[in-house]
N, C-alpha and C positions, 0 to 999 in steps of 0.2 A: 504494500500500500504506500502511495506517495504522500509526501508532505508538501504543501504548497504555501507560499507566502503571497498574500493578496495585499498590495499597496493601493489603498483607496484614496482618491483625490479630494473627496468632499465629505463633510460631516454627514450629509444625508445618505450617501452610499454606505458609510460606516454604520450609521444608525440602522439602516435597513438590514444590513448583514447581521448586526447584533440582535435585532428582533427576530429575524429568520432563524438564527442559530439558538435562540433562547439562552444566550450566555448569562451566567450569573456572577461573573467576575471580569473586571476591566483593569488592566495594568496601565500606569502612566509614568512618564519620565519628563522632567524638564531638562532641556539640553541647550547648549550654546548654539546660536544661529547668528553669525556676524552680520547678516544682511537684514535682520529684524530690527525693529525700533520699539522697545528695547531689544537687545540682541539675544533673545531666547525663543525657543519653540516648545510646543507641547506635543508629545508623542503618546497616542492612545493605542492600545492593542488588546486583543483577546484571542483565545483559541476556540476552535470548533472542530471537534474530532482531532485529526492530525494537521489541520490547516491553521494558519495564523493570519489574522487580519490587522493591518496597521494603518493608522491615519495620523498625519502630522499637521498641526496648526501653528501658525506663526504670529508673532506679536505685531500688534498695530496700536501703538499708543498705550492706553491703559487697559487693554483687553486683547484676547486672542481673536484673530481676524474672522474665523468661521464660527467658532463656538460662542464667542462673546464672554468666555470665562475671564474674570478680572485678573489683571496683573498688579501685584502689590510691590511696593518698594520699601526696603528697610536696609539701613546701613549702606545706601548707595547701590544695592544690588536688587534687580527685579526677581520676583518669585511668584509662584502660584500655590495657593493653599489646597491641601488635599480635600478639605471640607468644601471648597468651591467646586472642585471637580465632582465630588459626590452629589452636591446639590444640583449641579447642572444635569448630570446623568439621571438622577431621580426625576427631575422636572421633565426632561425630554422623553424618558421611557415610561413614566407614569408608575414606576415601582422602584423600590430601593435595590441597589446592586452593590456588591462588594467592590471596593476600589483599593488597589494595592500600588503603593508608590515604589517604583524600582529605579528611581533617579540615581541613587548612589551606586547601584550595581552596574550602571553603564560606564562608570569610570574605572572599573577594575580591569 
């Protein structure tokens, strides 16, 4: 059986796949993105069987461009709160979903 990585370009595509697969957990990471303003991006992913679905959103001022998730600033560095990701997903999906921050694991 093959494993496939699906890179989805829009939040709507990601949301449709998430609903279709009935996933109960979404992972997220905040990553550097030098072309963003501020220079960060948000990566969302989930698995469905042996497949992985990935969506990247980029900063646009005080929020992420497609999801609208707020970007906060503290100590001169931009960041996104896990609670904001959880609230966004619950609002969009109409149900709570487990959210796991894997930001630090991307630096290993």
